[in-house]
C-alpha positions, 0 to 999 in steps of 0.5 A, a space after each residue: 518410868 511407865 505411862 498409864 497405858 503401859 502400867 495397865 498392860 503390865 498389870 494385865 500381863 501379870 494377872 492370872 484368872 482365879 479358879 472356877 467353882 460351882 454355884 447354884 443358879 439363884 445365888 450366881 448374880 454378879 459372878 462370872 460364868 467360866 463355862 459355855 452354856 448350851 440350849 437345852 432345847 428349842 427356844 421357844 420349845 414350841 409354837 408359843 401364843 404370844 398373847 390372849 385371844 383365840 386360835 383359829 385356822 387362817 384359811 377359815 378367816 381368809 374365806 370370810 369368817 368372822 364368827 367362831 364357836 369357842 370349842 375350849 380353853 388352853 392355858 399356859 402349861 397345859 396340854 392343847 387340845 387340837 382344833 377340830 373344825 374350821 367354824 371353831 376356835 380355841 381360846 388361848 392364853 398367853 404362854 400357851 402351846 399353839 393348838 394343832 390345827 391353827 396357825 394364827 391368833 386373834 388378840 382378845 381385844 379385837 373380839 366380842 365373847 358371848 354366848 359361847 362364841 367369838 365375833 371378830 371386828 371387822 378392822 382385824 387384818 390377819 396373816 399367817 402366824 399372826 401373834 405366834 412366837 415360832 418354835 426355835 426363833 430365839 435359839 436351837 437346841 445345842 446352840 450356845 446360849 451363853 458364853 464363857 466370860 459372861 458377867 451374870 445379871 438378871 437377863 443372863 441368869 434367866 438364860 442360864 436357867 432355861 438351860 436346865 442346869 441347877 448348877 453352873 461353874 462361875 469364877 471364885 469371889 476374890 478374897 480382897 484384903 485392904 490395909 491403910 498404913 500410917 501413924 497419923 490415922 484414926 478411925 472415925 469414933 476414936 479420940 483424935 490428936 490435933 496431928 492426926 487425921 481421919 482413917 477415910 481411904 479404907 472406906 472409900 476403897 470398901 465402898 468402890 469395891 462393894 459397888 462392883 460386886 465384891 463382897 469378901 472384903 477385909 479392913 486392916 491397919 498397920 503403923 509406920 513400923 517395919 515389924 508391924 507392917 511386916 507381920 501384917 502384909 505376911 498374914 494378909 498375903 497368906 490368907 487373900 487373893 488380892 492385897 490393896 495397900 494405901 500409904 507408904 509408898 513414896 520415897 520418904 523416910 517412913 515410906 516402908 511398904 516397898 521394902 516390906 513387900 520385897 522382903 516378903 518375896 512379893 516381886 515387883 513389876 513397877 514402882 511409879 507411873 508417870 501421872 499426876 496424881 498417883 505417881 508413887 504407884 506400886 504393883 507387884 505379884 505375891 509368891 502364890 501369884 496374888 497381885 499387890 496394888 500399893 497405892 500413894 496415901 493421898 486420898 485423890 491419888 488413892 482413888 484414881 488409882 484404884 478406879 484406873 488400874 485395880 477395879 479393871 484388874 479385879 474384873 480380869 481376875 474374875 475372867 471378865 474381859 477388860 472394860 472398854 475405855 469410855 470417852 467424853 467431850 470436854 465442855 471448857 477449855 483446859 490446859 495441862 501444864 505438866 509433864 505427866 499425865 493428868 487425871 482431872 476430876 470432872 462434873 457433868 455439864 448442864 448443856 442440852 447440846 451435848 448432855 455427855 459433856 464434862 467440865 474439870 473441877 479444880 482441885 487443891 491438889 491430891 489431898 483434897 478429896 472434899 472436892 470429889 463430892 458430886 463429881 462424875 469421876 476424872 479425865 485422862 489428859 496427855 501431858 503438855 497440851 491445851 484441851 479446847 471445848 469438845 475435845 474427846 478424852 478418856 473418862 473414868 467414872 467413880 
């Protein structure tokens, strides 16, 4: 039986990143860049005025001049006129090109502007290129602006736009199918028999996927019937890039998922992981290369496996590097009495000395999803050990 680390490595080794596709820059938020973007020109592309004020020749200021005739105004986006005389200045606005002949800017807050002249406060100290964002100090033309694999958020999209590219290559968004199995599951809003339960795992899975930026998510349900399950899975595998199942994966009489997947040509990579909860977790690869994650049906098991394995795998499919493991100190003692790795829900501890500390929360087992409300996530604890306060352990947030 694989350890959690071995299971994660096996999943990673089986993944093939999705193909790239062109995308307009304004539509690329949340996507993953699949090409290197180069700076279109120097950044800034000219000596840029960093704040509103006046542009002067520094030599005149060093020689003692404190009163300047305002010879004109240079706004951002306008062609600058040259500074023609040392006794004059040009009013300049933030973002404007520095006028030729000027080499320092005095902020407007340090000036008295009246009757076409600017008088500089006696408290001003000035140096060469003061308040000027020099050309090329951020980047040089042709240098790498963004690397392939970059997750495109607001700052990265601003950089992408600055390269002048209207369309860029990004990872195709995965089409993700979520399939719940079980005769006992009834959707919210429908009549419920005493022996049935509400269908809830699918909503938790879809929410986690949506919060990670995935937008192409389908939702299906299949009864505990091999023929129906085979038909539904065959349809989903044919039309999606990723399949996530919940339930029917253990060793019970009605746990048909593993056999149905293998009948459909899904190559099993592993079945069972040495962990608690979520031991029956199954992973395989469909004939066309799609990853298939079959998660145990107990709600806590489903969510733990989703966060620990599926979400990182989806990031890798998009061409992003695997997210770094995060760690947190325990605020209280916890003893792990099992021979399997334990995933324990945790709260943020109210401890001013260690604001990142977490406190394990006891639950009534892998079916007790009510206990997960307001938790920060879960920690991963090695089997058979006692963990004292301050112990540093891996943490996975919801």
